[in-house]
C-alpha positions in Angstrom: 18.9 14.3 -1.0 18.4 14.4 -4.7 21.4 11.6 -4.7 19.0 9.2 -7.4 17.1 9.9 -10.3 13.8 7.7 -9.5 11.4 5.5 -7.3 9.7 2.4 -8.9 7.5 2.5 -6.9 5.9 6.0 -4.7 2.7 6.6 -3.4 1.3 9.7 -5.4 0.5 12.0 -2.7 -0.1 16.2 -2.4 2.6 16.1 0.2 5.0 14.0 -1.7 3.5 15.7 -4.9 5.4 18.5 -3.2 9.3 16.6 -3.7 8.8 14.9 -7.0 6.7 14.0 -10.2 5.3 11.6 -10.7 4.1 9.2 -14.0 0.8 7.9 -14.5 -0.3 5.4 -12.4 0.9 1.9 -13.2 -1.1 0.7 -10.4 -4.2 1.5 -7.6 -3.2 0.1 -4.0 -6.3 -0.6 -1.5 -4.8 0.0 2.6 -7.2 -1.8 5.0 -7.0 -3.0 8.8 -5.2 -6.8 9.4 -6.4 -8.2 12.8 -6.2 -11.2 14.6 -8.5 -14.0 13.8 -11.5 -12.6 16.5 -10.4 -9.7 17.5 -13.3 -7.1 18.4 -12.1 -4.7 16.1 -14.8 -4.7 13.1 -14.9 -2.2 11.3 -12.4 1.2 10.7 -13.6 3.1 13.6 -13.4 0.2 16.0 -9.5 1.3 15.8 -10.2 4.3 18.3 -8.2 4.0 21.1 -6.3 1.0 19.9 -2.4 0.3 19.4 -2.1 0.3 15.5 1.0 -1.1 14.2 2.2 0.8 10.9 5.4 1.0 8.7 7.1 4.0 9.2 6.7 6.9 7.1 4.6 4.4 4.8 0.5 5.7 3.7 -0.5 3.4 6.5 1.8 5.8 9.0 0.8 8.7 7.3 -3.7 8.1 7.1 -3.2 7.0 11.1 -1.3 10.5 12.0 -3.7 12.5 10.0 -6.9 10.8 11.2 -5.8 10.4 15.2 -7.5 7.5 15.8 -4.9 5.0 17.3 -4.1 5.5 21.2 -0.9 4.3 20.2 1.1 3.7 17.3 3.7 1.4 16.8 6.3 2.0 13.9 8.3 -0.7 12.1 10.4 -0.5 8.9 9.3 -3.2 7.3 5.4 -4.2 6.4 6.8 -8.0 7.3 7.8 -7.1 10.9 4.0 -5.3 11.5 2.2 -8.2 9.9 5.0 -10.5 12.1 4.2 -8.7 15.2 0.7 -8.4 15.2 0.6 -12.1 14.4 2.9 -13.0 18.0 0.5 -10.6 19.6 1.7 -7.0 19.3 -0.6 -4.5 19.3 -4.2 -4.9 17.7 -4.3 -4.2 14.6 -1.8 -3.5 11.5 -2.4 -1.0 8.6 -1.0 -2.1 5.2 -1.4 -2.4 1.6 -4.2 -5.7 1.6 -2.2 -7.4 -1.6 0.9 -7.2 -0.3 -0.5 -7.9 3.4 -2.1 -11.6 1.8 1.5 -11.4 0.1 3.3 -11.7 3.3 0.9 -13.7 4.8 0.7 -16.5 2.1 4.6 -16.7 1.9 5.3 -16.5 6.0 2.0 -19.3 6.8 0.5 -17.0 9.0 -2.6 -18.0 10.1 -4.2 -16.6 12.7 -4.3 -12.5 10.5 -6.9 -11.7 8.7 -8.4 -8.1 7.4 -11.5 -6.1 7.5 -12.4 -5.8 3.5 -13.2 -2.0 4.5 -11.0 0.2 2.2 -9.2 2.3 4.5 -6.8 4.7 1.7 -6.3 3.8 -1.9 -4.1 5.7 -3.4 -1.8 5.5 -7.2 1.4 3.5 -6.9 3.6 5.7 -9.8 7.2 5.6 -10.3 8.7 8.9 -8.8 11.3 10.7 -10.4 13.3 14.3 -9.3 11.4 17.4 -9.6 11.6 19.1 -13.1 13.0 16.2 -14.6 10.4 16.2 -17.7 12.6 14.5 -19.9 12.9 11.2 -18.2 9.3 11.4 -16.6 8.2 11.6 -20.5 10.3 8.2 -21.5 8.9 6.6 -18.5 4.9 7.3 -19.4 5.9 6.4 -23.1 6.7 3.3 -22.0 4.1 2.6 -20.0 1.5 3.5 -22.5 3.4 1.4 -24.7 2.8 -1.5 -22.3 -0.6 -0.7 -21.4 -1.6 -0.5 -25.0 -0.2 -3.4 -26.3 -1.5 -5.8 -23.2 1.7 -6.3 -21.3 1.0 -5.1 -18.8 -2.6 -7.1 -18.6 -0.2 -10.3 -19.0 2.5 -8.9 -16.3 -0.6 -8.0 -14.1 -2.3 -11.5 -14.4 0.9 -13.6 -13.7 2.0 -11.9 -10.7 -1.3 -10.4 -8.8 -4.4 -11.6 -9.7 -4.2 -14.4 -7.7 -4.5 -11.9 -4.9 -7.7 -9.9 -6.0 -11.1 -10.6 -4.1 -13.5 -8.5 -5.2 -15.1 -5.8 -3.2 -11.3 -4.7 -1.9 -9.7 -3.3 -5.2 -11.9 -1.1 -6.9 -10.0 -0.7 -9.8 -7.6 -3.5 -10.5 -4.9 -1.0 -11.9 -4.7 2.2 -13.6 -5.5 2.2 -17.0 
């Protein structure tokens, strides 16, 4: 609705580029399939015909709609809701960002969920600004470049995110 000037985090996709301009990426996010332990879903094609939980309007929701593999799609407003619902027996699997999912699972002490380590989608996470706001976009890009060139970005990343990384899942821990 053009009511705000920027969103601190938005995935850059061709569809979204029609509505907003994006900074250089400050993170690369990987989406995976979360399942209950013991599930027969072992690889992406195993979700064909299954009931899949996704966050409404999120990248995982876009993925499942575009690929048409799910038998049924259940949407929730928050990632925490889809993982809690999956843990309690609703649906067959969920699609979410691996790092965000790991954080929620740890925070909520969920013990019966795991994920398939095959990436479904990887996207740049950027700051989004109103389409055409070149001045704000330039200032934000300059700030991100300063953070990265001084090493401050790496220090922030190590403090908050490195604990959730797993080799083989995230091809590049952050965008350079």
